N, C-alpha and C positions, 0 to 999 in steps of 0.2 A: 570714807566718803571720797572722792572726788569730786562732786560738785563742790563749787564752792559758792555758789549763790548768795548763801547765807551771809559770805562778809560782803557781799554787796549791800545786801539788806537790811545789814542792820545798827541800828541808828548812833553808832560812837565812828571816830576818826580813826584808825587804823594807818599807822606807814611806816613803811619797815624798813631799812638800810643793813647796808654789807657792811662788812669788817672796816671799808676804808671808808662808810659815810655817806656813800652815793645810796641814794633813794632808790629802791628795786622796785616796791610796791607802794598801788595806796590804794585804797577801796571808797566807795560812791563819796560817803560824806565826809573824807579825806580830802578828796579832789576838792569836793565844794567847798568844808572850809577851808582850803589854799588857794581856791579861785583867783582872789588880787592881786596874787603871786603866782600863777601860772599852772595850777589845777592837777592834771592831769601829766602837762607837760613838763613836768619837775621831775618825773620820774627820768633816773638817769642822772640829774643834775646833784651837785653834792649837796650833803644839809650843812656845811660848813660854809654856801655859800648861801644859804638863808638865814642867817643869824647874821648880828649884827654886836657890838659888844655892851652891856657883860657877858649879852649870851652865848656869843662865841667862845669865849673862853671856857665858862662853864660847859658847853658840848663840847669841846677837846678834853675837858676835865673827865669829862664822863665816857668816854671811848677809852683816853690813857688808865680810867679806874677799872673798866667792862665791868663796871656794878647795879644794880637797880637806883632808879631814883623817880621817885613820886612826889608830886607837889600838888597844891589846889592854885586854877587861876580865875579869873573874871575878864570875860572877853565877851562884846558887842552884849552886856549886859546877861550873860549866863553865866552860872560860876560852872564849871570842868574838875576835875582832876584828873590828874597827868599821870602815867605810868610808862616810864621808862625802863622797857627789860628786854636784859642782852638776853639772843637766842644762838644757838650753836650746833655745830653739824662735828658729829661724832668728838663730842667735850671740845670741840675748838670754837674763840667767839669769833661769829658769823655776823655780827652787827645787830640793831636795836631791832626790838618793836614797841614804838609807840602807841598808849592805847588811849583816847582822848576821851572821858564820858559826863557828860553832863551830868549835874546832879543839883536839887534844890540847895537853899542857904540854910536848912536844918534837915539834919541827918537824925532819924536814930541811931543809937549804938547800944550792942548788946555785947556783954560779956556771956562769954559761953564758956570757962574755964570749970 
């Protein structure tokens, strides 16, 4: 599939950075979510410039570890789960994909072992 329109229409924010922390892609929901900080104009800027302390230190540690990170937040009354997942090219760390998914306050949980 070469048509990437599904990424633009997905109701989650997707932000992609390279190994140096430069923002290389943002889908429509990500640009909308970060409109106050510049929206699509953030592409080509450093993710490290977007975070004040203590988030800046945590972000630098994330890039040093090159491992996944997951947490929940509440922003403007909406609860979200954040997945920060490293991506690779030929087995080498290439950066992070951050996926921000709106979720309800209560979620069912199913054990499927």
